[in-house]
C-alpha positions in Angstrom: 0.4 4.1 6.6 -1.4 7.3 6.7 -4.8 7.2 8.6 -6.7 10.0 6.8 -10.3 11.0 5.9 -10.4 12.2 2.3 -14.1 13.0 1.2 -14.5 11.0 -1.9 -17.1 13.5 -3.3 -15.2 16.7 -2.7 -11.5 15.3 -2.4 -11.1 17.4 0.7 -8.6 16.2 3.2 -10.9 16.3 6.4 -8.4 15.1 8.9 -5.1 13.2 9.2 -4.5 11.0 12.4 -1.2 9.8 14.1 -0.4 6.2 14.2 -0.5 4.5 17.7 2.5 4.7 19.6 4.2 1.5 21.2 3.3 2.9 24.6 -0.4 3.3 23.7 -0.5 -0.2 22.2 1.0 -1.8 25.4 -1.1 0.1 27.8 -4.3 -0.9 25.6 -3.3 -4.6 25.7 -2.6 -4.5 29.4 -6.0 -2.8 30.0 -7.9 -5.4 27.8 -6.0 -8.3 29.6 -7.0 -7.0 32.9 -10.6 -6.7 31.9 -10.6 -10.3 30.5 -9.4 -11.6 33.8 -12.3 -9.9 35.6 -14.8 -11.0 32.9 -13.7 -14.5 33.0 -15.8 -15.3 36.0 -18.6 -12.7 35.5 -22.1 -13.7 34.2 -22.9 -12.9 30.7 -25.9 -10.9 32.0 -23.6 -8.3 33.6 -22.8 -7.1 30.0 -26.2 -7.3 28.5 -27.4 -3.9 29.5 -24.4 -2.2 27.7 -25.4 -3.9 24.3 -29.1 -2.4 24.8 -27.6 0.9 25.5 -25.5 0.7 22.5 -28.4 -0.3 20.3 -30.3 2.6 21.5 -27.4 5.1 20.7 -27.3 3.8 17.1 -31.0 4.2 16.8 -31.1 7.7 18.5 -28.1 9.1 16.7 -28.7 7.4 13.2 -28.3 10.6 11.2 -25.1 11.9 12.8 -23.4 8.6 12.8 -24.5 8.1 9.1 -23.0 11.3 8.1 -19.7 10.2 9.4 -19.8 7.2 7.0 -20.8 9.4 4.1 -17.8 11.9 4.7 -15.4 9.0 5.4 -15.9 6.7 2.4 -18.7 8.3 0.2 -21.6 5.9 1.1 -25.0 7.2 0.0 -26.5 8.9 3.2 -29.6 6.8 2.9 -27.5 3.7 2.7 -25.4 4.8 5.7 -28.5 5.3 7.8 -29.5 1.9 6.9 -26.0 0.6 8.1 -26.5 2.4 11.5 -29.9 0.8 11.9 -28.7 -2.8 11.1 -26.0 -2.2 13.8 -28.7 -1.5 16.4 -30.4 -4.6 15.4 -27.3 -6.7 16.0 -26.6 -5.2 19.3 -30.1 -6.0 20.4 -30.0 -9.4 18.9 -27.0 -10.5 21.1 -28.6 -8.7 24.2 -31.7 -10.9 23.7 -29.9 -14.2 22.9 -26.3 -14.2 24.3 -27.2 -15.9 27.6 -29.1 -18.7 25.8 -26.4 -19.2 23.3 -23.7 -19.3 25.9 -25.5 -21.4 28.5 -23.7 -24.7 29.5 -24.7 -27.8 27.5 -25.0 -31.2 29.4 -23.6 -34.4 27.8 -24.8 -37.8 28.5 -21.7 -39.9 29.4 -20.6 -42.8 31.4 -17.8 -40.7 32.7 -20.0 -38.7 35.0 -21.9 -35.5 35.1 -20.5 -33.7 32.0 -21.2 -30.3 30.5 -19.6 -28.0 28.1 -19.1 -24.6 29.6 -18.7 -21.5 27.4 -16.0 -19.2 28.7 -14.2 -16.2 27.2 -11.1 -16.9 25.2 -9.3 -13.9 25.9 -8.2 -10.6 24.2 -9.0 -10.6 20.5 -7.5 -8.5 17.5 -9.9 -7.4 14.8 -8.9 -6.1 11.4 -11.9 -4.5 9.6 -12.4 -2.9 6.2 -13.9 0.4 5.1 -16.9 -0.5 3.0 -19.2 -1.0 6.1 -17.3 0.6 8.8 -19.9 0.3 11.7 -21.5 -3.0 10.6 -18.3 -4.8 10.3 -17.2 -3.8 13.7 -20.7 -4.4 15.3 -20.8 -8.0 14.1 -17.5 -8.7 15.7 -17.9 -6.6 18.7 -21.4 -7.5 20.0 -21.3 -11.2 20.4 -17.7 -11.2 21.7 -18.5 -8.5 24.2 -21.3 -10.6 25.3 -18.9 -13.6 25.5 -16.4 -11.6 27.6 -13.6 -11.2 25.0 -12.1 -7.7 25.0 -11.1 -6.4 21.5 -8.4 -4.2 20.1 -8.8 -3.4 16.5 -7.2 -1.9 13.3 -9.8 -0.3 11.0 -9.1 0.8 7.5 -6.8 3.7 6.9 -9.4 5.7 5.0 -12.2 5.4 7.5 -10.6 6.6 10.7 -13.4 8.9 11.6 -15.8 5.9 11.6 -13.4 3.7 13.7 -13.4 6.5 16.5 -17.2 7.1 16.2 -17.8 3.5 16.8 -15.3 3.3 19.8 -17.0 6.3 21.3 -20.3 5.0 21.1 -19.2 1.8 23.0 -17.8 4.0 25.7 -20.9 6.0 26.0 -23.0 2.9 26.3 -21.1 2.1 29.5 -18.6 -0.5 28.4 -15.7 -0.8 30.8 -12.3 0.6 29.8 -10.6 -2.0 27.7 -13.7 -3.5 26.2 -13.0 -2.2 22.7 -9.9 -0.2 21.7 -9.1 1.4 18.3 -5.5 1.3 17.4 -4.1 3.1 14.3 -1.6 0.4 13.6 1.1 0.1 10.8 1.3 -3.2 9.1 4.3 -4.2 11.1 2.4 -3.4 14.3 -0.5 -5.6 13.3 1.8 -8.6 13.4 3.3 -7.4 16.7 0.0 -7.2 18.3 -1.1 -10.7 17.0 2.2 -12.1 18.3 1.6 -10.8 21.8 0.8 -13.7 24.2 -2.3 -11.8 25.6 -4.0 -11.8 22.3 -5.8 -15.2 21.8 -7.7 -14.6 18.7 -7.7 -12.8 15.3 -10.7 -11.9 13.2 -10.3 -10.2 9.7 -12.6 -9.0 7.0 -10.9 -7.8 3.9 -8.9 -8.7 0.8 -7.4 -12.0 0.0 -4.0 -10.3 0.3 -4.6 -8.9 3.7 -6.3 -12.0 4.9 -3.2 -14.2 3.7 -0.7 -12.0 5.7 -3.0 -11.8 8.8 -3.9 -15.6 8.6 -0.2 -16.4 8.3 0.7 -14.4 11.4 -2.2 -16.1 13.3 -0.9 -19.4 12.3 2.7 -18.6 13.1 1.8 -17.6 16.6 -1.0 -20.3 17.1 -4.0 -17.9 17.4 -7.5 -18.9 16.4 -8.8 -16.9 13.4 -11.7 -16.2 11.3 -11.5 -14.7 7.8 -13.9 -13.3 5.4 -12.0 -12.4 2.1 -14.4 -11.3 -0.5 -15.9 -13.1 -3.5 -17.1 -13.1 -7.0 -20.7 -14.0 -6.2 -22.9 -15.5 -9.1 -26.3 -14.3 -9.8 -27.9 -17.2 -11.6 -30.8 -16.6 -14.0 -32.3 -20.2 -14.4 -34.2 -21.2 -17.6 -37.6 -20.8 -15.9 -36.9 -17.5 -13.9 -39.5 -14.7 -13.6 -37.7 -12.0 -15.6 -39.9 -9.2 -14.0 -38.4 -10.2 -10.7 -34.8 -10.7 -12.1 -34.9 -7.3 -13.8 -35.9 -5.6 -10.6 -33.2 -7.2 -8.4 -30.3 -7.6 -10.5 -29.3 -3.9 -10.8 -29.6 -3.4 -6.9 -27.5 -6.7 -6.5 -24.6 -5.0 -8.3 -24.8 -1.2 -7.7 -25.7 -1.3 -3.9 -22.9 0.6 -2.0 -21.4 1.4 -5.4 -20.8 -2.4 -5.9 -18.3 -2.3 -2.9 -19.7 -5.3 -1.3 -18.1 -8.6 -0.6 -21.4 -10.4 -1.5 -22.4 -8.1 -4.3 -23.5 -10.1 -7.4 -20.5 -9.8 -9.6 -21.2 -12.4 -12.1 -24.5 -12.6 -13.8 -24.8 -16.1 -15.2 -27.9 -16.1 -17.7 -29.4 -19.1 -19.6 -29.5 -18.3 -23.3 -33.3 -18.0 -23.5 -33.3 -15.1 -21.1 -29.8 -13.6 -22.1 -30.8 -10.8 -24.5 -33.8 -9.6 -22.4 -31.6 -9.5 -19.3 -28.7 -7.7 -20.9 -31.0 -5.0 -22.4 -32.6 -4.4 -19.0 -29.3 -4.3 -17.0 -28.1 -1.6 -19.6 -31.3 0.3 -19.2 -31.1 0.2 -15.2 -27.3 1.1 -15.2 -28.0 4.0 -17.6 -30.7 5.3 -15.1 -28.2 5.6 -12.2 -27.9 9.1 -10.9 -24.3 9.9 -10.0 -23.9 12.8 -7.6 -23.7 14.1 -3.9 -24.2 11.2 -1.6 -26.0 13.5 0.8 -28.5 14.3 -1.8 -31.6 12.1 -1.6 -32.0 12.2 -5.5 -28.5 10.5 -5.9 -28.6 6.8 -6.5 -24.9 6.1 -7.1 -22.3 7.6 -4.8 -18.5 7.9 -5.5 -16.2 5.0 -4.8 -14.3 5.1 -1.5 -11.0 6.5 -3.0 -9.0 7.5 -5.8 -6.9 4.4 -5.4 -9.9 2.1 -5.6 -11.2 3.8 -8.7 -7.9 3.6 -10.5 -7.5 -0.1 -9.7 -11.0 -0.9 -11.0 -10.3 0.9 -14.2 -7.2 -1.1 -14.7 -9.1 -4.2 -14.3 -11.8 -3.3 -16.8 -9.1 -2.2 -19.3 -7.1 -5.3 -19.0 -10.3 -7.5 -19.5 -11.2 -5.6 -22.6 -7.5 -5.8 -23.9 -7.9 -9.7 -23.5 -11.0 -10.0 -25.4 -13.9 -9.1 -23.3 -16.6 -6.8 -24.8 -17.4 -3.4 -23.3 -21.2 -3.8 -23.8 -22.1 -0.7 -21.7 -20.6 2.3 -20.0 -22.6 5.0 -18.2 -22.5 8.7 -19.7 -19.8 10.8 -18.1 -20.6 12.8 -15.0 -19.6 16.5 -14.5 -17.7 16.0 -11.0 -14.3 15.7 -9.8 -15.4 13.1 -7.1 -14.2 9.5 -7.4 -17.0 8.4 -9.6 -16.7 5.2 -11.5 -19.1 5.0 -14.5 -21.4 1.9 -14.2 -20.0 -0.7 -16.7 -21.1 -4.0 -18.1 -18.6 -6.6 -19.6 -19.6 -9.6 -21.8 -17.9 -12.2 -23.8 -15.2 -12.9 -21.0 -13.4 -16.2 -21.8 -11.9 -18.5 -19.4 -8.2 -17.4 -20.3 -9.3 -13.7 -19.7 -7.7 -12.2 -16.3 -11.2 -11.0 -15.5 -12.6 -14.5 -15.4 -13.2 -15.2 -11.8 -11.6 -12.0 -10.7 -13.3 -9.8 -8.0 -14.1 -6.4 -9.3 -14.9 -4.2 -6.3 -17.1 -1.5 -7.9 -20.1 -0.9 -10.2 -18.9 -3.4 -13.0 -21.1 -6.2 -14.0 -19.8 -9.3 -15.7 -22.6 -11.2 -17.9 -22.2 -14.7 -19.1 -24.5 -16.7 -21.4 -24.9 -20.3 -20.8 -26.8 -23.0 -22.5 -28.8 -24.3 -19.4 -29.0 -24.5 -15.6 -26.4 -27.3 -15.3 -23.9 -25.0 -17.3 -24.8 -22.2 -15.0 -24.0 -24.1 -11.9 -20.6 -25.3 -13.4 -19.7 -21.8 -14.4 -20.7 -20.5 -10.9 -18.4 -23.0 -9.2 -15.5 -22.5 -11.5 -13.8 -20.1 -9.2 -11.4 -20.2 -6.2 -13.8 -18.0 -4.2 -17.1 -19.0 -2.6 -18.9 -16.3 -0.3 -22.4 -15.9 -1.5 -24.8 -16.0 -4.4 -28.3 -15.6 -5.7 -30.5 -17.8 -7.8 -33.6 -16.9 -9.6 -35.8 -19.9 -10.7 -39.5 -20.6 -11.6 -40.0 -21.9 -8.0 -38.3 -21.4 -4.6 -38.0 -25.3 -4.5 -36.2 -25.7 -7.7 -34.2 -22.6 -7.0 -33.1 -24.2 -3.7 -32.2 -27.4 -5.5 -29.7 -25.3 -7.6 -28.5 -23.3 -4.7 -27.6 -26.7 -3.0 -25.2 -27.5 -5.8 -23.3 -24.3 -5.4 -19.9 -24.3 -3.6 -20.4 -21.1 -1.5 -21.3 -19.8 1.9 -24.8 -18.6 1.5 -27.3 -18.5 -1.3 -30.6 -16.4 -1.6 -33.3 -17.8 -3.9 -35.6 -15.5 -5.8 -34.7 -12.6 -3.4 -32.1 -9.8 -2.7 -29.1 -10.7 -0.5 -29.9 -9.8 3.1 -27.6 -9.2 6.1 -29.5 -9.8 9.5 -28.4 -10.7 12.9 -29.8 -14.2 12.9 -28.2 -15.1 9.5 -24.7 -16.6 9.9 -22.2 -15.3 7.6 -19.1 -16.6 6.0 -17.4 -18.2 3.0 -15.7 -21.3 1.8 -12.6 -21.9 -0.5 -10.4 -18.9 -0.7 -13.3 -16.6 0.6 -12.3 -17.5 4.1 -13.3 -19.7 7.0 -15.3 -19.1 10.1 -18.7 -17.6 10.7 -20.0 -14.3 12.2 -23.5 -13.4 13.3 -26.2 -15.9 14.4 -25.5 -18.5 17.0 -22.1 -19.8 15.4 -20.9 -16.3 15.5 -20.9 -16.1 19.2 -19.2 -19.3 19.3 -16.1 -18.4 17.2 -14.0 -17.2 20.1 -14.9 -19.0 23.3 -13.4 -21.5 25.5 -15.7 -24.6 25.3 -14.4 -26.0 28.4 -15.5 -29.6 29.3 -16.1 -30.3 33.0 -16.8 -33.8 34.2 -17.7 -34.6 37.8 -18.7 -37.4 40.0 -18.7 -38.0 43.7 -16.4 -41.0 43.5 -15.5 -43.0 40.5 -16.6 -46.7 40.4 -13.6 -49.1 40.3 -14.8 -50.8 37.1 -15.2 -47.6 35.5 -11.9 -46.2 36.4 -10.3 -49.4 35.0 -12.2 -49.1 31.9 -10.9 -45.7 31.3 -7.4 -46.6 32.0 -7.7 -49.5 29.7 -9.2 -47.2 27.0 -6.5 -44.7 27.4 -3.9 -47.4 26.6 -5.2 -47.7 23.0 -5.0 -44.0 22.4 
């Protein structure tokens, strides 16, 4: 696997990196394990100052950190700046709340004075993607650093500079050696690290294919895991939706980060009374997208992250059309050798079309016409994936009723999808399992150790427990 930064706008090979040696992997795991043993009995409060310093670094160095993202994977500079700022918010959030979240919880019990204590689980392995190189790392690092779990991680092969920039920021924030270690691993080395007895948990954000492989390895070696594997999120336009709001939000919901977002609205499911208006406005908005230099503030759509990703998406669109889909819109060509994919709209996608329920990771919108809201919900749920969704309806209350019928991890009603530190994130079905961010996010990799104490057990209680045990 070649770890290499290739600027998607210029096609320049910026830098190539060597894979981690077995010796470096071993020393990294040994250092992380040593730190875990130290952290096992340290208070959470001892790690909080590092998170506050890390947040400050991300705020103070927003511009320079953002530029790394833009060169690595082509992200609009303005969007990259937003990602850096979000990372600062996440670090601050866990600095503010970790002690409260991880405090012991008392349990009323006849067995004695009982409580659940939240201790570190151990060294974690993280496998993270290229589309939000800092954000994906921060949402796994901040809560688990607070909990006391050191992390080794494999980042995407096309964003190595971002991986190193994040590791460097953590070091400069004062984190002890071993807190977070970047490893440029081959696929075989990923499983070797997961198999190592010092590793106690695995977190992955990525494709279904990658998640299947990593989850299989985690299961094989009995390691706790969380998986976020993408989605084909529905954007439902209900019969009574406010179309002014819909027409403003829908293009952003698909084109943000060039559509390379797990929670992008990939399927627009529109009731027939709004369909013609919706399609006309979506075409108009897609046509207005300005493709160009991602560092230019006038650019509204950046190149895709790589030539490989662009070619894969084109193959998906071609296959959809070959199987009966209508190519309803394609943006005018752009005079650039960058990895631009022209914003595209597909309609008339039948259930037997390969594109039906298929994730298209880029600026391609699938638009479906349905008779009514019930049919919209049925179509939204007719997929093996379930990560997120958006519903626009005449009232928030009715929209929430529709949202509750959707089989997905999160739904936003009459608003754009948001990622904030306090909002727990994750999916269902083949979009994965587990949650990141919020309070549940910090509990994913802790040892909830039950401690029950009493000065001297009463005879009748002890006898009752023995008797109960005989029935188990």
